[in-house]
GUPATI-892232 format. One record per residue: residue in three letters; x, y, z of N, C-alpha, C in turn. Coordinates in steps of 0.02 Angstrom, whole numbers. Atoms other than C-alpha are relative to their C-alpha. Layout:
<pts>
PT   residu       nx       ny       nz      cax      cay      caz       cx       cy       cz
PT      ALA        X        Y        Z        X        Y        Z        X        Y        Z
...
</pts>
This chain:
<pts>
PT   residu       nx       ny       nz      cax      cay      caz       cx       cy       cz
PT      UNK      -11      -30      -65    -3158    -2425     -149       63      -29       31
PT      UNK      -63       22      -29    -2987    -2433      -66      -13      -41       64
PT      UNK        7       42      -59    -2964    -2565       68       16       40       63
PT      UNK      -13      -32      -64    -2971    -2509      249       64      -27       31
PT      UNK      -57       33      -32    -2834    -2631      298       65       14      -37
PT      UNK      -66       -6       30    -2649    -2602      268       23      -69      -23
PT      UNK      -26       65       23    -2548    -2738      182       23      -42       60
PT      UNK      -23       36      -59    -2472    -2784      351      -59      -29       38
PT      UNK       59       24      -35    -2645    -2798      430      -33      -58      -38
PT      UNK       29       53       41    -2706    -2906      285       37      -66       11
PT      UNK      -39       60      -12    -2564    -3029      318      -19      -34       66
PT      UNK       19       27      -65    -2620    -3050      499      -74      -21        2
PT      UNK       71       14        0    -2807    -3049      463      -15      -59      -46
PT      UNK       20       57       41    -2906    -3186      375      -56       22      -47
PT      UNK       52      -15       50    -3000    -3155      212      -50      -57        0
PT      UNK       49       53       -5    -3163    -3251      231      -70       29       -6
PT      UNK       70      -21        1    -3352    -3245      213      -20       21       70
PT      UNK       21      -25      -65    -3438    -3151      353      -40      -52       38
PT      UNK       37       50      -39    -3493    -3271      491      -65       29       28
PT      UNK       64      -21      -27    -3668    -3266      565        4       15       75
PT      UNK       -7      -10      -72    -3604    -3265      745       73       -2       21
PT      UNK      -65        3      -34    -3450    -3229      850      -12       11       74
PT      UNK        7      -11      -72    -3442    -3251     1038       40       61       22
PT      UNK      -35      -60      -23    -3395    -3089     1127       52      -16       53
PT      UNK      -47        3      -55    -3246    -3065     1241      -36       24       64
PT      UNK       28      -20      -64    -3300    -3057     1424       56       17       48
PT      UNK      -54      -24      -44    -3198    -2962     1554       -2      -35       67
PT      UNK       -5       27      -68    -3137    -3029     1721        7       57       50
PT      UNK       -3      -51      -52    -3152    -2933     1883       68       -1       34
PT      UNK      -62       -4      -38    -2996    -2871     1972       -4       58       49
PT      UNK       -7      -56      -47    -2956    -2762     2122       73       25       -1
PT      UNK      -70      -19        9    -2775    -2744     2066        5       52      -56
PT      UNK        1      -52       50    -2784    -2577     1977       72       19      -18
PT      UNK      -69      -12       23    -2631    -2531     1873        0       46      -60
PT      UNK      -13      -40       60    -2559    -2420     1738       53      -35      -41
PT      UNK      -47       37       42    -2468    -2493     1589       -5       28      -71
PT      UNK        2      -27       68    -2418    -2421     1418      -26      -49      -51
PT      UNK       26       49       47    -2472    -2584     1336      -74      -13        9
PT      UNK       72        8      -12    -2650    -2566     1400      -37       64      -17
PT      UNK       44      -58        8    -2795    -2452     1356      -56       -6       51
PT      UNK       51       -2      -53    -2936    -2400     1473      -61       37      -27
PT      UNK       64      -27       25    -3118    -2370     1427      -50        8       57
PT      UNK       54       -8      -48    -3268    -2309     1523      -43      -63        2
PT      UNK       45       57       -7    -3371    -2454     1591      -72       25       -3
PT      UNK       68      -23       11    -3547    -2429     1528      -50      -46       34
PT      UNK       50       38      -37    -3699    -2484     1628      -61      -10      -44
PT      UNK       54       11       47    -3809    -2552     1489       -5      -73      -18
PT      UNK        9       68       26    -3838    -2706     1381       51      -13      -55
PT      UNK      -50       19       50    -3696    -2789     1286      -35      -24      -63
PT      UNK       33       17       63    -3738    -2809     1102       51       -2      -56
PT      UNK      -41        3       60    -3653    -2862      940      -44       21      -59
PT      UNK       37      -19       59    -3703    -2788      773       31      -33      -61
PT      UNK      -21       35       60    -3693    -2888      611      -31       37      -60
PT      UNK       24      -35       59    -3706    -2784      452       29      -34      -62
PT      UNK      -21       35       60    -3701    -2880      288      -47       17      -57
PT      UNK       44      -24       53    -3770    -2795      134      -57       39       29
PT      UNK       59      -35      -26    -3948    -2740      172      -23      -28       67
PT      UNK       19       32      -63    -3956    -2852      325       37       29       59
PT      UNK      -29      -24      -63    -3927    -2779      499      -33      -39       56
PT      UNK       26       36      -58    -3944    -2884      655       36       23       63
PT      UNK      -26      -14      -66    -3921    -2828      834      -13      -61       42
PT      UNK        7       63      -36    -3889    -2982      940       34        4       68
PT      UNK      -26       -2      -68    -3865    -2995     1128       52      -55        9
PT      UNK      -54       49      -11    -3724    -3097     1204      -26      -71        9
PT      UNK       29       67       -3    -3845    -3242     1231      -41      -15      -63
PT      UNK       24       15       68    -3891    -3239     1045      -74       16      -11
PT      UNK       69      -21       11    -4060    -3151     1056       -2       65      -41
PT      UNK        3      -59       43    -4102    -3028      917      -36       58       35
PT      UNK       25      -59      -34    -4136    -2851      977      -30       52      -48
PT      UNK       23      -49       49    -4194    -2766      816      -67       30       17
PT      UNK       68      -23      -14    -4376    -2755      869       -4       40       65
PT      UNK       -1      -38      -63    -4328    -2683     1040       31       69      -10
PT      UNK      -34      -64       13    -4214    -2546      973        0       16      -75
PT      UNK        3      -11       73    -4276    -2508      796       38       63      -23
PT      UNK      -34      -62       19    -4200    -2333      798       76       -9       -5
PT      UNK      -71       15        7    -4027    -2413      812       15      -39      -64
PT      UNK       -9       40       60    -4053    -2526      662       12       44      -62
PT      UNK       -2      -41       61    -4080    -2390      532       68       33      -12
PT      UNK      -65      -31       14    -3914    -2296      556       53      -49      -25
PT      UNK      -49       49       23    -3818    -2457      527      -11      -18      -74
PT      UNK       14       16       70    -3906    -2486      359       35       49      -47
PT      UNK      -32      -51       42    -3825    -2326      294       76       -7       -3
PT      UNK      -73        8       -1    -3648    -2386      332       24      -32      -65
PT      UNK      -26       25       64    -3541    -2421      178       31      -69        7
PT      UNK      -35       63      -10    -3445    -2567      253      -46      -55       27
PT      UNK       28       57      -36    -3501    -2740      301       45      -14       59
PT      UNK      -43        7      -59    -3442    -2778      477      -35      -39       55
PT      UNK       25       25      -64    -3463    -2862      645       34       41       53
PT      UNK      -28      -44      -51    -3439    -2744      792      -30      -15       68
PT      UNK       16       16      -69    -3450    -2755      980      -14       66       37
PT      UNK       14      -62      -36    -3530    -2627     1095      -51       -9       55
PT      UNK       46       -1      -56    -3655    -2579     1229      -57       49      -15
PT      UNK       59      -43        7    -3832    -2510     1217      -15       32       68
PT      UNK        8      -35      -63    -3861    -2377     1350      -52       55       -6
PT      UNK       36      -64       -5    -3972    -2236     1407       31       37       59
PT      UNK      -32      -42      -50    -3924    -2093     1521      -49       28       50
PT      UNK       34      -38      -51    -3983    -2019     1684       48       57       16
PT      UNK      -50      -54       -4    -3896    -1851     1672       61      -19      -41
PT      UNK      -62       19       35    -3715    -1890     1628       20      -72       15
PT      UNK      -16       67      -22    -3721    -2066     1700      -43      -51      -39
PT      UNK       40       53       31    -3772    -2222     1604      -39      -36       54
PT      UNK       45       26      -51    -3919    -2301     1693      -33      -65      -23
PT      UNK       32       63       16    -3965    -2485     1684      -73        0       23
PT      UNK       69       -4      -25    -4120    -2449     1789      -45       37      -49
PT      UNK       40      -38       47    -4182    -2319     1666       -9      -38      -66
PT      UNK        4       39       62    -4146    -2436     1520      -55      -53        4
PT      UNK       53       49       -8    -4276    -2556     1593      -63       18      -39
PT      UNK       59      -23       35    -4410    -2449     1512        0      -22      -73
PT      UNK       -6       22       69    -4344    -2507     1343       13      -75       -7
PT      UNK      -20       69        6    -4273    -2680     1376      -58      -49       -3
PT      UNK       56       46       -7    -4442    -2758     1413      -57       14      -48
PT      UNK       52      -18       48    -4539    -2681     1268       20      -26      -69
PT      UNK      -18       33       62    -4541    -2785     1109       -4       48      -60
PT      UNK        8      -47       55    -4605    -2650      990      -17       69       29
PT      UNK       12      -64      -34    -4584    -2478     1070      -37       50      -44
PT      UNK       35      -53       36    -4699    -2336     1021       47       58      -14
PT      UNK      -40      -59       15    -4631    -2176      946        7       43       62
PT      UNK       -1      -40      -61    -4675    -2091     1110       52      -26       49
PT      UNK      -49       29      -45    -4571    -2213     1212       71        9      -26
PT      UNK      -66      -10       30    -4425    -2200     1091       25       71       13
PT      UNK      -19      -70      -13    -4426    -2011     1112       12       13       74
PT      UNK       -6      -11      -72    -4447    -2021     1300       63      -31       29
PT      UNK      -59       34      -25    -4307    -2146     1330       49      -10      -57
PT      UNK      -50        3       54    -4165    -2110     1209       52      -53       16
PT      UNK      -54       48       -9    -4044    -2252     1184       57       15      -49
PT      UNK      -60      -10       41    -3868    -2247     1113       38      -66       -4
PT      UNK      -41       60        9    -3755    -2383     1044       73       22       -1
PT      UNK      -71      -16       -3    -3574    -2361     1100       40      -61      -24
PT      UNK      -40       54       29    -3457    -2467      993       72        7       22
PT      UNK      -68       -4      -26    -3287    -2513     1062       48      -51      -31
PT      UNK      -45       49       31    -3220    -2657      956      -30      -23      -66
PT      UNK       21       24       65    -3228    -2733      783       34      -67      -12
PT      UNK      -27       67       11    -3205    -2916      738        3      -19      -74
PT      UNK        2       16       72    -3243    -2917      551      -16       64      -38
PT      UNK       14      -59       41    -3235    -2781      418       35       -6      -67
PT      UNK      -31       -3       66    -3199    -2756      233       18      -70      -27
PT      UNK      -12       67       25    -3208    -2944      201       52      -40       39
PT      UNK      -52       32      -40    -3081    -2989      336      -22      -12       72
PT      UNK        4       14      -72    -3091    -3074      505       63       32       31
PT      UNK      -58      -38      -26    -2981    -2953      604       13      -15       74
PT      UNK       -9       15      -71    -2987    -3039      773       72      -14       19
PT      UNK      -71       13      -15    -2802    -3083      758       41       63        7
PT      UNK      -35      -63       -7    -2755    -2899      753       -2       23       73
PT      UNK       -1      -25      -68    -2710    -2808      914      -57       50       12
PT      UNK       58      -40      -19    -2838    -2704     1008        0       69      -31
PT      UNK       -2      -68       28    -2779    -2532      951      -14       -1      -76
PT      UNK       12        5       72    -2779    -2588      768      -73      -12      -15
PT      UNK       71       13       11    -2955    -2657      781      -42       63       14
PT      UNK       38      -61      -15    -3018    -2497      863       11       53      -53
PT      UNK      -14      -48       53    -2933    -2392      730      -41      -16      -63
PT      UNK       39       19       58    -3019    -2491      592      -74       13       12
PT      UNK       69      -16      -18    -3185    -2473      683      -15       74      -10
PT      UNK       10      -72        3    -3166    -2285      695        4       25      -72
PT      UNK       -9      -21       69    -3108    -2269      515      -55      -27      -46
PT      UNK       46       34       46    -3234    -2389      438      -73       18        8
PT      UNK       70      -15      -13    -3396    -2329      517      -11       75        8
PT      UNK       20      -70      -11    -3488    -2162      520      -38        2       67
PT      UNK       32       -5      -66    -3533    -2115      699      -39       65        4
PT      UNK       45      -57        0    -3683    -2002      706      -65      -20       34
PT      UNK       63       15      -33    -3849    -1989      797        9      -44       60
PT      UNK       -6       43      -59    -3868    -2134      918       62      -45       -1
PT      UNK      -60       42        4    -3707    -2220      859       60       39       25
PT      UNK      -57      -34      -31    -3556    -2175      963       62      -46        1
PT      UNK      -64       36       -6    -3372    -2227      961       24       10       72
PT      UNK      -23       -5      -69    -3309    -2267     1137       75       15        1
PT      UNK      -70      -21       -4    -3147    -2171     1163       35      -37       57
PT      UNK      -39       31      -53    -3007    -2237     1272       59       45       18
PT      UNK      -62      -33      -19    -2855    -2173     1366       55      -53        1
PT      UNK      -57       45        0    -2682    -2249     1355       37        4       66
PT      UNK      -49        7      -54    -2572    -2308     1498      -25       18       70
PT      UNK       13      -27      -68    -2645    -2207     1645      -64      -30       30
PT      UNK       59       35      -25    -2764    -2337     1715      -22       22       69
PT      UNK       18      -19      -69    -2758    -2288     1899      -30       69        3
PT      UNK       26      -68        1    -2786    -2104     1864      -71        0      -31
PT      UNK       65        2       34    -2930    -2143     1744      -53      -32       45
PT      UNK       47       33      -46    -3011    -2260     1871      -21       48       56
PT      UNK       16      -48      -52    -3000    -2126     2006      -48       54      -25
PT      UNK       44      -51       30    -3079    -1997     1890      -69      -29      -13
PT      UNK       64       32       14    -3215    -2121     1841      -43       -4       63
PT      UNK       37        7      -62    -3264    -2151     2022      -25       68       25
PT      UNK       21      -67      -20    -3270    -1964     2059      -59       25      -41
PT      UNK       55      -20       44    -3388    -1941     1911      -63      -41        9
PT      UNK       58       43      -12    -3504    -2077     1974      -10      -55      -52
PT      UNK        5       54       49    -3466    -2200     1833        0      -67       36
PT      UNK       -2       68      -28    -3483    -2387     1860       71      -24        7
PT      UNK      -69       21       -4    -3298    -2409     1829       36        8      -67
PT      UNK      -42       -3       60    -3168    -2439     1693       13      -71      -24
PT      UNK      -22       64       28    -3128    -2582     1575       71        9      -26
PT      UNK      -70       -1       22    -2941    -2612     1554        9      -55      -52
PT      UNK      -10       48       54    -2889    -2698     1392       73       -2      -21
PT      UNK      -69        9       24    -2721    -2769     1341        1       19      -74
PT      UNK        0      -26       69    -2687    -2670     1182       41      -42      -48
PT      UNK      -44       41       44    -2563    -2799     1116      -33      -65      -21
PT      UNK       29       66        9    -2684    -2946     1114      -55       -2      -53
PT      UNK       53       10       48    -2805    -3018      987      -67       -3       36
PT      UNK       67        6      -28    -2993    -3029     1012      -15      -74       10
PT      UNK       16       70      -15    -3042    -3192     1098      -74       -7       14
PT      UNK       72       11       -4    -3214    -3270     1105      -19      -36       65
PT      UNK       13       31      -65    -3222    -3310     1291       14       52       55
PT      UNK      -21      -43      -55    -3197    -3234     1463       75       -1        4
PT      UNK      -73       -3        7    -3018    -3173     1467       31       52       45
PT      UNK      -39      -48      -40    -2887    -3088     1574       28       56      -44
PT      UNK      -20      -55       44    -2850    -2980     1421      -44       62       12
PT      UNK       45      -55      -17    -2999    -2875     1476      -15       -6       75
PT      UNK       11        0      -73    -3017    -2826     1660      -47       56       21
PT      UNK       46      -50      -27    -3151    -2734     1758       31       34       61
PT      UNK      -17      -41      -59    -3097    -2593     1875      -65       31       23
PT      UNK       66      -25      -19    -3261    -2564     1967        5       56       52
PT      UNK        9      -51      -52    -3313    -2410     2066      -55      -20       48
PT      UNK       55       25      -41    -3470    -2495     2131       -6      -75      -10
PT      UNK       11       72        7    -3511    -2676     2164      -68      -12      -31
PT      UNK       61       11       37    -3640    -2740     2044       10      -64      -41
PT      UNK       -4       59       43    -3675    -2908     1962      -68      -32       -9
PT      UNK       61       36       13    -3808    -3023     1892       -9      -56       51
PT      UNK       16       56      -44    -3895    -3146     2008      -67      -29      -20
PT      UNK       61       36       20    -4032    -3275     1982      -53        5       55
PT      UNK       55       -4      -48    -4202    -3254     2066      -29      -70        9
PT      UNK       26       67      -14    -4258    -3415     2151      -61       -1       45
PT      UNK       58       -3      -43    -4398    -3354     2263      -14       71       22
PT      UNK       17      -67      -25    -4482    -3208     2351      -41       -7       64
PT      UNK       40       -1      -61    -4568    -3159     2512      -63       42      -12
PT      UNK       62      -37        9    -4747    -3095     2527        8       73       20
PT      UNK       -4      -71      -19    -4778    -2907     2540      -27       10       70
PT      UNK       24      -17      -67    -4804    -2829     2710      -30       69        1
PT      UNK       30      -66       -6    -4911    -2682     2762      -34       23      -63
PT      UNK       31      -29       59    -4959    -2569     2618       38      -16      -65
PT      UNK      -42       14       59    -4826    -2639     2501      -38      -44      -51
PT      UNK       31       39       54    -4882    -2708     2333       47      -57      -21
PT      UNK      -39       50       35    -4824    -2864     2243       35      -52       44
PT      UNK      -39       46      -41    -4696    -2942     2359       45       39       47
PT      UNK      -43      -34      -47    -4576    -2904     2500       72        5      -24
PT      UNK      -69        2       23    -4405    -2958     2437        9      -60      -46
PT      UNK      -18       58       42    -4329    -3072     2306       58      -37       34
PT      UNK      -54       41      -24    -4213    -3215     2352       44      -18      -60
PT      UNK      -44        6       59    -4061    -3224     2238       59      -46       14
PT      UNK      -57       43       -8    -3914    -3336     2206       42       -3      -64
PT      UNK      -46        9       56    -3774    -3389     2089       16      -74       -6
PT      UNK      -16       71       11    -3720    -3554     2013       73      -14       17
PT      UNK      -66       24      -17    -3571    -3647     2081       -2      -77       -5
PT      UNK        0       72       12    -3532    -3823     2020      -70      -25      -18
PT      UNK       67       16       26    -3703    -3826     1935      -54        1       54
PT      UNK       49       -7      -53    -3791    -3792     2101      -14       74       13
PT      UNK       19      -70      -13    -3887    -3631     2139       12       15       74
PT      UNK      -18      -19      -68    -3808    -3555     2295      -39       62       20
PT      UNK       39      -56      -25    -3911    -3436     2401       45       58       20
PT      UNK      -41      -58      -14    -3842    -3259     2412      -36       54       40
PT      UNK       35      -49      -41    -3975    -3169     2513      -64       26      -32
PT      UNK       62      -29       26    -4134    -3068     2491       10       74      -14
PT      UNK       -6      -69       23    -4156    -2900     2406      -69       32        5
PT      UNK       65      -30      -13    -4297    -2789     2469       -7       72      -21
PT      UNK        3      -71       19    -4254    -2616     2401       17       10      -74
PT      UNK      -17      -18       68    -4240    -2529     2233      -57       -5      -50
PT      UNK       57       12       45    -4414    -2564     2162      -48       59       -1
PT      UNK       56      -47        4    -4544    -2444     2098      -64      -41       11
PT      UNK       64       36       -9    -4728    -2486     2129      -18      -41      -62
PT      UNK       15       36       62    -4747    -2535     1946       43      -63       -5
PT      UNK      -44       59        4    -4596    -2651     1956      -23      -54       49
PT      UNK       24       49      -48    -4666    -2735     2112      -58      -41      -29
PT      UNK       58       35       28    -4827    -2777     2021       20      -40      -62
PT      UNK      -20       35       60    -4744    -2824     1856       41      -62       16
PT      UNK      -40       58      -19    -4618    -2938     1940      -43      -54       33
PT      UNK       44       49      -33    -4753    -3021     2047      -38      -40      -52
PT      UNK       36       36       54    -4848    -3064     1888       45      -52      -32
PT      UNK      -49       48       28    -4691    -3147     1818       11      -57       49
PT      UNK      -12       52      -51    -4661    -3239     1983      -57      -50        3
PT      UNK       58       44       -6    -4838    -3308     1988       -1      -52      -56
PT      UNK       -1       47       56    -4812    -3389     1818       55      -53        8
PT      UNK      -57       45       -9    -4651    -3472     1879       -1      -37       67
PT      UNK        1       27      -68    -4707    -3527     2052        7      -76        1
PT      UNK      -11       71      -10    -4653    -3699     2113       -3      -15       75
PT      UNK        9       18      -70    -4668    -3797     2276       65       -7       38
PT      UNK      -64       13      -35    -4484    -3831     2314       51       53      -14
PT      UNK      -53      -49        8    -4332    -3722     2337       49      -21      -55
PT      UNK      -50       16       51    -4213    -3712     2187       72        6       27
PT      UNK      -67      -12      -29    -4068    -3668     2305       27      -64       31
PT      UNK      -32       58      -32    -3943    -3799     2362       12       12       74
PT      UNK       -9      -17      -70    -3921    -3706     2527      -67        6       35
PT      UNK       61      -11      -39    -4048    -3696     2667      -15       75        2
PT      UNK       21      -70       -2    -4146    -3532     2661      -46       10       60
PT      UNK       39      -11      -61    -4209    -3473     2830      -39       65       -4
PT      UNK       45      -57        7    -4343    -3351     2776      -72      -25        8
PT      UNK       69       21      -12    -4525    -3360     2834      -44       12      -61
PT      UNK       52       -6       52    -4668    -3387     2712       28        9      -70
PT      UNK      -31       -7       65    -4552    -3400     2563      -40      -35      -55
PT      UNK       31       29       59    -4629    -3431     2392       55      -12      -51
PT      UNK      -54       19       46    -4517    -3522     2268      -21        8      -72
PT      UNK       13       -4       72    -4502    -3496     2081       54      -38      -38
PT      UNK      -50       30       44    -4416    -3585     1939       52       54      -16
PT      UNK      -51      -52        7    -4248    -3494     1923       16       19      -73
PT      UNK       -8      -20       70    -4274    -3423     1748       16       74       -9
PT      UNK      -10      -73        5    -4253    -3237     1788       67       20       29
PT      UNK      -64      -26      -22    -4089    -3144     1805       -7       75       16
PT      UNK        6      -70      -22    -4081    -2979     1902       70       30        7
PT      UNK      -62      -38      -13    -3945    -2847     1907       -7       29       71
PT      UNK        3      -20      -70    -3905    -2812     2090       61       42       18
PT      UNK      -55      -40      -27    -3801    -2673     2168        7      -16       74
PT      UNK      -11       16      -71    -3723    -2702     2340       67       29       23
PT      UNK      -62      -30      -26    -3584    -2642     2454       58      -50        0
PT      UNK      -53       50       -2    -3488    -2805     2476      -30      -69       12
PT      UNK       18       68      -18    -3495    -2994     2496       22      -13       72
PT      UNK      -20       21      -67    -3494    -3065     2672       42      -63       -5
PT      UNK      -42       60        0    -3382    -3209     2723      -37      -63      -18
PT      UNK       39       60       16    -3524    -3333     2698      -39        8      -66
PT      UNK       28       -8       68    -3563    -3275     2519      -70       30       -2
PT      UNK       63      -37        1    -3709    -3161     2561       13       73      -19
PT      UNK       -5      -70       21    -3741    -2987     2492      -11       47       60
PT      UNK       11      -51      -51    -3723    -2836     2606      -31       61      -33
PT      UNK       36      -60       25    -3845    -2690     2576      -17       -6      -75
PT      UNK       16        6       72    -3911    -2756     2409      -59       43      -20
PT      UNK       56      -38       28    -4029    -2658     2297      -12      -24      -71
PT      UNK       20       24       66    -4124    -2709     2142       10       56      -52
PT      UNK      -11      -49       53    -4074    -2622     1979      -41      -15      -63
PT      UNK       40       17       59    -4174    -2718     1848       10      -71      -21
PT      UNK       -8       67       28    -4198    -2880     1752       47        2      -59
PT      UNK      -44        8       57    -4071    -2941     1626      -29      -54      -45
PT      UNK       22       51       47    -4122    -3033     1468       58      -24      -43
PT      UNK      -58       16       42    -3947    -3045     1395       47      -50       34
PT      UNK      -42       48      -35    -3882    -3175     1518      -43      -60       19
PT      UNK       36       60      -19    -3939    -3355     1538       14      -16       74
PT      UNK       -9       12      -72    -3968    -3405     1721       58      -47       17
PT      UNK      -52       49      -16    -3850    -3554     1716       71       28       -9
PT      UNK      -65      -31       10    -3708    -3438     1663       18       49       56
PT      UNK      -12      -49      -54    -3724    -3330     1821       44      -31       54
PT      UNK      -48       22      -51    -3573    -3357     1933       19       60       43
PT      UNK      -25      -54      -43    -3506    -3257     2079       64       28      -30
PT      UNK      -61      -30       27    -3381    -3132     2011       53        5       54
PT      UNK      -55       -1      -47    -3214    -3152     2096       58       39      -29
PT      UNK      -57      -37       25    -3068    -3031     2081       57      -46      -21
PT      UNK      -59       37       21    -2918    -3095     1985       54        7       53
PT      UNK      -54       -2      -49    -2773    -3139     2100       58       42      -26
</pts>
């Protein structure tokens, strides 16, 4: 079988045995939207980041915090087994609410270890792949972004739940404007001239249409009136290894989520506050800060509190101590 890589690409890439793990590139937030011929722009998907490792008959879906996802998304494993190439690729697992990717709707799958056939049919998931780090026996992280994406598109068969994430060239501001009008979460801008790095990098930037980020749950308030479970969660972020309080979140929950979350909270209850800041909320119940929630909000206040927050779901692909306040790049 002919090699996927050109002779020039082979000189830049590294011939080596396929590694068991590669850290993913993480994007930085910016409010400085721009257009540049050396950059590409992709749709920002509202799902779960995942790497896929295909080596012979072995296929592993692994989250960014190194947790295997095969048993959660079995219908995504099988299509990768049919691929001819061995590879490591980067992407996002999503489900849709109409034409919009929905993290809230994906909750129905994220928390189920072995989904039934009925649940799989009810909540369809898709794997959108947007980068490739290893293929055809070569570590290709030293190649530029467009070259890696070209090898991804050429080397894999995209069918069924496997999708290739297209991009646009140069016109970042126009694409961001169109994304917001369509109700997307935003756009990811990527420097097309740069290699793939295994850390958070300014080579990838988030152009957001809505404010949304992960926050750690450190406590909750009791339910009032006819409400089930609890009233609101108390959330925060880590700064200098201390959990800073960012406010309470009382909206966005279904009745089932209120009861399911309360059961989790009861198992984590503790007597003291995990927050480094004083929390002036009555009758607060504290929990060990092991849970990470995705929260939507309008803006941050001057004292680092959330304005108009709403709960979107739990995240299992992010460790609590890695949760920091996202700050736009200067």
